[in-house]
C-alpha positions as CSV (number, residue, x, y, z in Angstrom):
1,X,-40.6,26.4,-39.8
2,X,-40.4,27.6,-36.2
3,X,-39.8,24.7,-33.8
4,X,-42.6,24.2,-31.4
5,X,-41.8,24.9,-27.7
6,X,-42.5,22.3,-25.2
7,X,-44.8,23.1,-22.4
8,X,-43.1,23.9,-19.1
9,X,-43.2,20.8,-16.9
10,X,-43.4,21.4,-13.2
11,X,-42.9,18.7,-10.5
12,X,-43.0,19.7,-6.9
13,X,-42.5,23.2,-8.0
14,X,-39.3,22.5,-9.9
15,X,-39.1,23.3,-13.7
16,X,-37.7,20.2,-15.5
17,X,-37.3,21.7,-18.9
18,X,-33.6,22.0,-20.0
19,X,-30.5,21.9,-17.9
20,X,-30.4,23.6,-14.5
21,X,-26.8,24.5,-14.9
22,X,-25.6,27.7,-16.7
23,X,-23.3,25.8,-19.1
24,X,-21.7,28.9,-20.6
25,X,-20.9,30.4,-17.2
26,X,-19.4,27.1,-16.0
27,X,-17.3,26.7,-19.1
28,X,-16.0,30.2,-18.7
29,X,-15.1,29.6,-15.1
30,X,-13.2,26.4,-15.9
31,X,-11.3,28.3,-18.7
32,X,-10.4,31.2,-16.4
33,X,-9.5,28.9,-13.4
34,X,-7.2,26.8,-15.7
35,X,-5.4,30.0,-16.8
36,X,-5.0,31.0,-13.1
37,X,-3.6,27.5,-12.2
38,X,-1.1,27.7,-15.1
39,X,0.1,31.2,-14.1
40,X,0.1,30.8,-10.3
41,X,1.0,27.2,-9.8
42,X,2.7,25.7,-12.8
43,X,4.8,28.9,-13.6
44,X,5.0,31.0,-10.5
45,X,5.0,28.4,-7.7
46,X,8.0,26.6,-9.2
47,X,10.1,29.8,-9.3
48,X,12.9,29.9,-6.8
49,X,12.4,33.6,-6.4
50,X,9.0,33.0,-5.0
51,X,8.2,31.9,-1.5
52,X,7.6,28.2,-0.6
53,X,4.8,29.3,1.7
54,X,3.0,32.4,2.7
55,X,2.7,31.6,6.4
56,X,-0.4,32.7,8.4
57,X,-1.5,31.4,11.8
58,X,-4.9,29.5,11.8
59,X,-7.2,32.2,13.1
60,X,-5.8,34.9,10.7
61,X,-6.0,32.5,7.8
62,X,-9.6,31.7,8.5
63,X,-10.4,35.4,8.3
64,X,-8.4,35.9,5.1
65,X,-10.1,33.0,3.4
66,X,-13.6,33.8,4.5
67,X,-14.5,30.1,4.9
68,X,-18.2,30.6,5.9
69,X,-20.7,28.8,3.7
70,X,-23.8,31.0,2.9
71,X,-27.3,30.6,1.5
72,X,-26.5,32.4,-1.7
73,X,-23.8,31.6,-4.2
74,X,-21.0,34.0,-5.2
75,X,-20.3,35.6,-8.6
76,X,-17.6,34.5,-11.0
77,X,-15.0,37.1,-10.2
78,X,-15.2,36.4,-6.4
79,X,-14.9,32.7,-6.9
80,X,-11.7,33.3,-9.0
81,X,-10.4,35.4,-6.1
82,X,-11.2,32.5,-3.8
83,X,-9.1,30.2,-6.0
84,X,-6.3,32.7,-6.0
85,X,-6.3,33.0,-2.2
86,X,-6.2,29.2,-1.9
87,X,-3.1,29.1,-4.1
88,X,-1.5,32.0,-2.4
89,X,-1.7,30.6,1.1
90,X,-1.1,26.9,0.3
91,X,2.4,25.4,0.6
92,X,4.0,25.1,-2.8
93,X,5.1,21.5,-2.7
94,X,6.4,21.8,-6.3
95,X,8.8,24.6,-5.3
96,X,12.5,23.5,-5.7
97,X,13.1,24.3,-2.1
98,X,10.3,22.3,-0.6
99,X,12.1,19.4,1.2
100,X,9.6,18.8,4.0
101,X,8.2,15.4,3.0
102,X,8.9,12.2,1.0
103,X,7.2,13.8,-2.0
104,X,8.0,17.1,-3.9
105,X,8.3,18.7,-7.2
106,X,6.1,19.0,-10.3
107,X,5.9,16.3,-13.0
108,X,4.1,18.0,-15.9
109,X,2.9,14.7,-17.5
110,X,1.3,13.3,-14.3
111,X,-0.3,16.8,-13.7
112,X,-2.0,16.6,-17.1
113,X,-3.1,13.1,-16.4
114,X,-4.7,14.3,-13.1
115,X,-6.5,17.1,-15.0
116,X,-7.8,14.5,-17.4
117,X,-9.0,12.1,-14.8
118,X,-10.6,14.8,-12.7
119,X,-12.5,16.0,-15.7
120,X,-13.5,12.5,-16.8
121,X,-14.4,11.6,-13.2
122,X,-14.1,7.8,-13.6
123,X,-14.3,5.0,-11.0
124,X,-12.1,2.1,-11.6
125,X,-14.1,-1.1,-10.8
126,X,-15.6,-2.4,-14.0
127,X,-14.5,-2.4,-17.6
128,X,-17.8,-1.1,-18.8
129,X,-17.4,2.3,-16.9
130,X,-13.6,2.5,-17.0
131,X,-12.2,0.6,-20.0
132,X,-9.1,2.7,-20.6
133,X,-8.0,3.1,-17.0
134,X,-8.4,-0.6,-16.1
135,X,-6.2,-1.5,-19.1
136,X,-3.7,1.1,-18.1
137,X,-3.6,-0.2,-14.5
138,X,-3.0,-3.7,-15.8
139,X,-0.1,-2.5,-17.9
140,X,1.5,-0.5,-15.1
141,X,1.2,-3.3,-12.6
142,X,2.7,-5.8,-15.0
143,X,5.7,-3.6,-15.5
144,X,6.2,-2.9,-11.8
145,X,6.0,-6.7,-11.2
146,X,8.7,-7.1,-13.7
147,X,11.0,-4.7,-11.9
148,X,10.5,-6.5,-8.6
149,X,11.8,-9.6,-10.4
150,X,8.7,-11.8,-10.3
151,X,7.7,-13.8,-13.4
152,X,4.0,-13.1,-12.7
153,X,1.9,-11.5,-10.1
154,X,-1.2,-9.5,-9.2
155,X,-1.9,-6.1,-7.7
156,X,-4.1,-3.1,-7.1
157,X,-3.6,0.7,-6.8
158,X,-5.0,2.1,-3.6
159,X,-5.0,5.3,-1.4
160,X,-1.6,5.3,0.2
161,X,1.3,3.1,1.4
162,X,-0.5,2.7,4.8
163,X,-3.4,1.0,3.0
164,X,-1.0,-1.2,1.0
165,X,0.5,-2.4,4.3
166,X,-3.0,-3.1,5.7
167,X,-3.8,-5.0,2.5
168,X,-0.7,-7.1,3.1
169,X,-1.4,-7.8,6.7
170,X,-5.0,-8.9,6.0
171,X,-4.0,-10.9,2.9
172,X,-1.3,-12.7,4.9
173,X,-3.8,-13.5,7.6
174,X,-6.3,-14.8,5.1
175,X,-3.6,-17.0,3.5
176,X,-2.8,-18.3,7.0
177,X,-6.4,-18.8,8.0
178,X,-8.9,-18.6,5.0
179,X,-11.9,-19.3,7.3
180,X,-11.5,-15.8,8.9
181,X,-13.3,-14.2,6.0
182,X,-16.6,-15.9,7.0
183,X,-16.1,-16.8,10.6
184,X,-14.3,-13.8,11.9
185,X,-11.8,-13.6,14.7
186,X,-13.4,-16.1,17.1
187,X,-11.5,-19.3,17.6
188,X,-8.3,-18.0,16.1
189,X,-5.0,-18.5,17.9
190,X,-3.1,-15.4,19.1
191,X,-1.7,-14.2,15.8
192,X,1.6,-12.3,15.9
193,X,3.5,-10.4,13.3
194,X,7.1,-9.0,13.1
195,X,8.4,-5.8,11.8
196,X,11.3,-3.4,12.2
197,X,11.5,-1.0,15.2
198,X,12.0,1.6,12.4
199,X,8.9,0.6,10.4
200,X,6.2,2.9,9.3
201,X,3.5,3.7,11.9
202,X,0.9,2.2,9.6
203,X,1.9,-1.2,10.9
204,X,0.5,-0.4,14.3
205,X,-2.6,1.2,12.8
206,X,-3.3,-1.8,10.6
207,X,-3.0,-4.2,13.5
208,X,-5.4,-2.1,15.5
209,X,-7.9,-1.7,12.6
210,X,-7.8,-5.5,11.7
211,X,-8.4,-6.6,15.2
212,X,-4.9,-8.2,15.6
213,X,-4.0,-5.8,18.3
214,X,-0.9,-3.6,18.7
215,X,0.4,-5.8,21.5
216,X,0.8,-8.5,18.9
217,X,3.1,-6.4,16.7
218,X,6.6,-7.5,17.6
219,X,9.1,-4.7,16.9
220,X,12.4,-6.2,16.0
221,X,15.6,-4.5,17.1
222,X,17.6,-2.6,14.5
223,X,21.3,-1.8,14.1
224,X,22.9,1.6,14.3
225,X,21.8,2.4,10.7
226,X,18.2,1.5,11.3
227,X,18.2,-1.9,9.6
228,X,16.3,-4.9,11.1
229,X,18.7,-7.5,12.7
230,X,18.0,-10.9,11.2
231,X,19.3,-12.7,14.2
232,X,16.9,-10.8,16.4
233,X,14.0,-11.7,14.1
234,X,14.9,-15.4,14.3
235,X,15.0,-15.1,18.1
236,X,11.7,-13.4,18.4
237,X,9.9,-15.8,16.1
238,X,11.1,-18.8,18.1
239,X,10.1,-17.0,21.4
240,X,6.6,-16.4,20.0
241,X,6.2,-20.1,19.0
242,X,7.3,-21.2,22.5
243,X,4.6,-18.9,24.0
244,X,2.0,-20.6,21.9
245,X,1.4,-17.7,19.6
246,X,1.0,-18.1,15.8
247,X,3.5,-16.1,13.8
248,X,2.1,-15.4,10.3
249,X,3.8,-12.3,8.8
250,X,7.1,-10.4,8.7
251,X,7.1,-6.9,7.3
252,X,10.5,-5.7,6.2
253,X,11.2,-2.0,5.2
254,X,13.0,-0.8,2.1
255,X,13.6,2.9,2.8
256,X,12.6,3.8,6.4
257,X,10.9,7.2,6.8
258,X,13.5,9.0,8.8
259,X,16.9,7.4,8.2
260,X,16.1,5.8,4.7
261,X,17.4,2.4,5.9
262,X,16.9,-0.8,3.8
263,X,16.4,-4.1,5.7
264,X,18.5,-7.1,4.6
265,X,15.8,-8.8,2.6
266,X,17.7,-12.0,1.6
267,X,18.4,-12.9,5.3
268,X,14.9,-12.0,6.3
269,X,13.5,-14.1,3.5
270,X,15.5,-17.1,4.7
271,X,13.9,-16.9,8.1
272,X,10.4,-16.5,6.6
273,X,10.9,-19.6,4.4
274,X,12.2,-21.6,7.4
275,X,9.1,-20.7,9.5
276,X,6.5,-20.5,6.7
277,X,5.8,-16.8,7.2
278,X,4.4,-14.3,4.7
279,X,7.1,-11.7,3.8
280,X,5.8,-8.3,3.0
281,X,8.2,-5.5,2.0
282,X,7.2,-1.9,2.6
283,X,9.0,-0.3,-0.2
284,X,6.7,2.7,-0.3
285,X,9.7,5.0,-0.2
286,X,12.6,3.0,-1.4
287,X,10.9,0.9,-4.1
288,X,11.7,3.5,-6.8
289,X,15.4,2.5,-6.5
290,X,14.4,-0.6,-8.5
291,X,14.2,1.7,-11.6
292,X,18.0,2.4,-11.3
293,X,20.5,-0.2,-12.4
294,X,23.0,1.5,-10.2
295,X,20.9,1.6,-7.0
296,X,18.5,-1.4,-7.2
297,X,21.1,-3.3,-5.1
298,X,19.5,-1.6,-2.1
299,X,16.6,-3.9,-2.5
300,X,18.6,-7.1,-3.1
301,X,16.2,-10.1,-2.4
302,X,12.9,-8.3,-2.9
303,X,11.9,-10.9,-5.5
304,X,11.6,-13.3,-2.6
305,X,8.8,-11.3,-1.0
306,X,5.2,-12.4,-1.1
307,X,3.9,-8.8,-1.4
308,X,5.3,-5.3,-1.9
309,X,4.1,-1.8,-1.3
310,X,5.6,0.8,-3.7
311,X,4.6,4.4,-4.0
312,X,5.5,6.1,-7.4
313,X,4.2,9.4,-6.0
314,X,7.3,9.7,-4.0
315,X,10.7,9.5,-5.8
316,X,9.1,9.1,-9.2
317,X,6.8,12.1,-8.7
318,X,3.6,10.5,-10.1
319,X,1.5,12.9,-8.0
320,X,-0.3,12.2,-4.8
321,X,-1.7,9.7,-4.6
322,X,-0.2,6.9,-6.6
323,X,0.4,3.7,-4.6
324,X,0.6,0.1,-5.7
325,X,0.2,-3.1,-3.7
326,X,1.8,-6.0,-5.5
327,X,1.4,-9.7,-4.8
328,X,3.5,-12.6,-6.1
329,X,0.5,-15.0,-6.0
330,X,-1.3,-15.3,-9.3
331,X,-4.1,-17.6,-8.1
332,X,-6.6,-14.8,-7.5
333,X,-5.7,-14.7,-3.8
334,X,-6.5,-10.9,-3.7
335,X,-10.0,-11.5,-5.2
336,X,-10.7,-14.5,-2.9
337,X,-9.8,-12.4,0.1
338,X,-11.6,-9.2,-0.7
339,X,-14.5,-10.1,-3.0
340,X,-18.1,-9.5,-2.0
341,X,-19.7,-10.4,-5.4
342,X,-21.9,-7.4,-5.6
343,X,-24.5,-8.4,-8.2
344,X,-25.2,-4.9,-9.3
345,X,-21.6,-4.4,-10.4
346,X,-20.0,-7.7,-11.1
347,X,-22.6,-9.6,-13.1
348,X,-21.2,-12.7,-14.6
349,X,-23.4,-12.6,-17.8
350,X,-22.0,-9.4,-19.3
351,X,-21.3,-9.2,-23.0
352,X,-17.5,-8.9,-22.5
353,X,-14.7,-10.7,-20.6
354,X,-15.6,-10.1,-16.9
355,X,-12.1,-10.9,-15.8
356,X,-11.4,-7.2,-16.5
357,X,-13.9,-6.2,-13.8
358,X,-11.1,-6.0,-11.2
359,X,-13.0,-4.0,-8.6
360,X,-13.7,-7.0,-6.4
361,X,-10.0,-7.2,-5.6
362,X,-10.2,-3.9,-3.8
363,X,-11.5,-3.0,-0.3
364,X,-13.0,0.1,-2.0
365,X,-15.9,0.4,-4.3
366,X,-15.2,3.8,-6.0
367,X,-11.5,4.0,-6.8
368,X,-9.5,6.6,-8.6
369,X,-7.5,5.8,-11.7
370,X,-4.1,6.6,-10.0
371,X,-2.1,4.3,-12.3
372,X,-2.8,6.7,-15.2
373,X,-0.6,9.4,-13.8
374,X,2.3,7.1,-13.6
375,X,1.6,5.6,-17.0
376,X,1.6,9.0,-18.8
377,X,4.8,10.1,-17.0
378,X,6.4,6.7,-17.9
379,X,5.3,7.1,-21.5
380,X,6.8,10.6,-21.6
381,X,10.1,9.9,-19.9
382,X,10.6,6.2,-20.7
383,X,12.3,3.8,-18.3
384,X,15.6,5.6,-18.9
385,X,14.1,8.9,-17.9
386,X,12.7,7.5,-14.7
387,X,16.1,5.9,-13.9
388,X,17.8,9.2,-14.5
389,X,15.4,10.8,-12.0
390,X,16.4,8.4,-9.3
391,X,20.2,8.6,-10.1
392,X,20.2,12.4,-10.1
393,X,18.3,12.6,-6.8
394,X,20.8,10.4,-5.1
395,X,23.8,12.2,-6.7
396,X,22.5,15.5,-5.4
397,X,22.1,13.8,-2.0
398,X,25.8,12.8,-2.1
399,X,26.8,16.3,-3.0
400,X,24.9,17.7,0.0
401,X,26.5,15.2,2.3
402,X,30.0,16.2,1.2
403,X,29.1,19.9,1.6
404,X,27.8,19.2,5.2
405,X,31.2,17.6,6.0
406,X,33.0,20.7,4.9
407,X,31.0,23.3,6.7
408,X,31.5,24.4,10.3
409,X,28.5,24.0,12.4
410,X,27.0,21.1,10.5
411,X,27.1,17.5,11.6
412,X,25.8,14.3,10.0
413,X,24.0,11.7,12.1
414,X,25.4,9.0,9.7
415,X,26.3,8.4,6.1
416,X,23.0,8.0,4.2
417,X,22.4,5.1,1.9
418,X,19.4,6.7,0.2
419,X,18.0,10.2,-0.3
420,X,17.5,10.9,3.5
421,X,20.2,13.2,4.8
422,X,19.9,13.6,8.6
423,X,22.1,16.3,10.2
424,X,22.3,18.8,13.1
425,X,23.0,22.5,12.7
426,X,25.1,23.6,15.7
427,X,25.0,27.4,16.2
428,X,28.1,29.3,17.1
429,X,27.1,29.5,20.8
430,X,27.3,25.7,21.2
431,X,30.4,24.9,19.1
432,X,32.8,25.1,21.9
433,X,30.6,23.3,24.4
434,X,31.3,19.7,25.5
435,X,28.8,17.2,24.2
436,X,27.1,16.5,27.5
437,X,23.5,16.6,28.7
438,X,23.4,20.4,28.6
439,X,24.7,20.6,25.1
440,X,22.2,18.1,23.8
441,X,19.3,19.8,25.7
442,X,20.2,23.1,24.0
443,X,20.7,21.6,20.6
444,X,17.3,20.0,20.8
445,X,15.8,23.5,20.7
446,X,17.7,24.6,17.6
447,X,15.9,22.8,14.7
448,X,12.4,23.8,15.8
449,X,13.4,27.5,16.1
450,X,15.1,27.5,12.7
451,X,12.0,25.8,11.2
452,X,9.8,28.5,12.6
453,X,12.0,31.2,11.1
454,X,12.2,29.6,7.6
455,X,8.4,29.0,7.5
456,X,7.6,32.6,8.5
457,X,10.2,33.9,5.9
458,X,9.0,31.4,3.3
459,X,12.5,30.7,2.0
460,X,12.3,26.9,2.3
461,X,10.7,24.0,4.1
462,X,12.6,21.3,5.8
463,X,11.5,18.6,8.2
464,X,13.0,17.9,11.6
465,X,12.4,15.3,14.4
466,X,14.0,13.6,17.4
467,X,14.6,9.9,16.8
468,X,15.7,6.9,18.9
469,X,17.2,8.9,21.7
470,X,18.8,11.5,19.4
471,X,17.7,15.2,19.9
472,X,16.0,17.1,17.1
473,X,17.8,17.1,13.8
474,X,17.0,18.1,10.2
475,X,16.0,15.4,7.7
476,X,16.5,16.7,4.1
477,X,15.1,14.6,1.2
478,X,16.0,15.2,-2.4
479,X,13.4,14.1,-4.9
480,X,12.5,16.7,-7.6
481,X,14.5,17.0,-10.8
482,X,13.9,20.8,-10.6
483,X,16.3,20.8,-7.7
484,X,19.8,21.9,-8.5
485,X,23.2,22.0,-6.8
486,X,22.6,25.7,-6.1
487,X,19.5,24.7,-4.1
488,X,21.7,22.4,-2.0
489,X,24.1,25.3,-1.3
490,X,21.2,27.6,-0.5
491,X,19.8,25.1,2.0
492,X,22.9,25.2,4.1
493,X,23.5,28.9,3.7
494,X,20.0,29.7,4.7
495,X,20.1,27.4,7.8
496,X,23.3,29.1,8.9
497,X,21.8,32.6,8.3
498,X,18.7,31.7,10.3
499,X,20.5,30.1,13.1
500,X,23.8,31.8,13.6
501,X,22.5,34.1,16.3
502,X,21.2,31.3,18.5
């Protein structure tokens, strides 16, 4: 029997019979694009013989990419060429000689996890639409809480350490004054918070965003290594109270962005307990040291914190973005602070345990399953494999430090305590000059000039900056397990090659 064909149904001139998408063409494009990604990113972009970047100035790159969006779509072969161009002109952050940021390298397991979640396209707010990923997030948070040293706790994955710090600031304020959720800022005393002068800039942004005001962020003096001085914190808290302000939060940093400094958490926690202040630890960068039995001492006292920010996408390479905000409180404080009880999502008469509908703990509605990347990598490597990743990065950092000490023309700012190695390259023309104002003014120009040369050559990428009165210096960060001792040697050789004529 020949199946009968349905009559064509038209609504507003649109044919509704069958799918509108050319399924076969779409499947073929996905297949070809995945092959391209494998060849050009997973294999080629991790090869040290390839460039870290193919530098082009903005106007030239706009022309090369043909960014204009037109009325008609483009054919299969041209779209693949677009994909190839995007890969070619993008920075290869998984290249062993990309040292520019606090993330680097390629973790194959988290990459597969990202492919899976992109294809499945879930949103993590209710168990009914995201059962696997909600359970994965619960398992990962539980294990991270264990490494912090809490017996129990709560948490949520969110888009970045900056957002984690904002969560902490708002949660601490809610704990201090629960009425703020309904009544807003009117009638509140002048709230003030304390953080290190070396803290992440998100503390200022969060204070501005939440209506606390940047003038009410008290930046506490640090020592020569970039650590918050506890005695200065005590002094500033007492001063604020005398002025009639209401201190409510201290944010300590475990792994500052530039120097990699770790604040003395036990001493800070003593002060917080004495004054009844919420202690948040921004361990976005340094939190991964908790995985190492050798290096977790850097975060001594973190178990006394009320909340912690920790980004596995940095040292543990879980793939951007993968950021956890963790809270010691287990009384549903997160949910009480952030819930809006949307009746179309969080119905209380569902046929399953609605405690697994965790989306009301988040400031977001749609939320990516970021914990899955970390979970799959952890499953693949085990805790010992993650520990080895941290230990090897810090061992390579130590190797580079010793090499810097041996080489003429290289000078450390200080002995690092983590994976941030800060140093100057002094070209031959300045090596006999006395270290006065003229010397420092000329040295200030060296790092940017070398950075330009390395970018245009594509040989490596390395960050630089001035900091706390010090002229421009390089900040090298070791993360990726694909990095070797040879890459450390190449780094110094290449800087010398690019700067010896200055």
